[in-house]
N, C-alpha and C positions, 0 to 999 in steps of 0.2 A: 886882148881887148878887140872888140869888133865895132865898126862904125855902121850905124843903120841910118838910111835915108828915110824920108817920109813914107815912101811906098812900102818899105819893109815894116815900119812901125804900124802903119794903118792895118796891116794884115792881122795884127794882134787884137784889134778893136772892131774891125769890120770884116764879117765873114766873107772869105774869098776861097777859091778852089784850093790854094796852097797855104791857107792859114794854119792848118795843123802842123805842117812842116816848120813854119816860122815859130809857132808856139813851142815846139820841141826844141828848136835851136835856142830860143830865148831862155828856156828853162835850164839849159845846159851851159849857157855862156856865162863866164865869170863876170864879165863887165861888158856893157853895151854903151857906146858913146853916141850922142845925138847932138846936132848943132842947135843953137838957139833958133835959127831959121826953121829947122825941122820941127821944133816944138810948136811954133806959130802955124806952120803949114798943117800939122796934124790937127790942131784945133779947128781949122777951116774944113778939113776932111771930115772930122767927126760931126761938125755942125751940119754939113751938107748931108751926111748919112742920116742924121736924126731928122732932118726936114723931109727926106724921102720916105721915111718910115711913118711920119705923122702926116 
């Protein structure tokens, strides 16, 4: 099991230079744990990314 913080999770949803490496790791990880705070923070990151696009 691996624990991912918000910055690691965001790489799966917001394209960054090392996103592909994180996607590969996530695809091969049997379990990924995330804190409840991380879920809330990720929502804010995605909301901000969506606003920058529109």
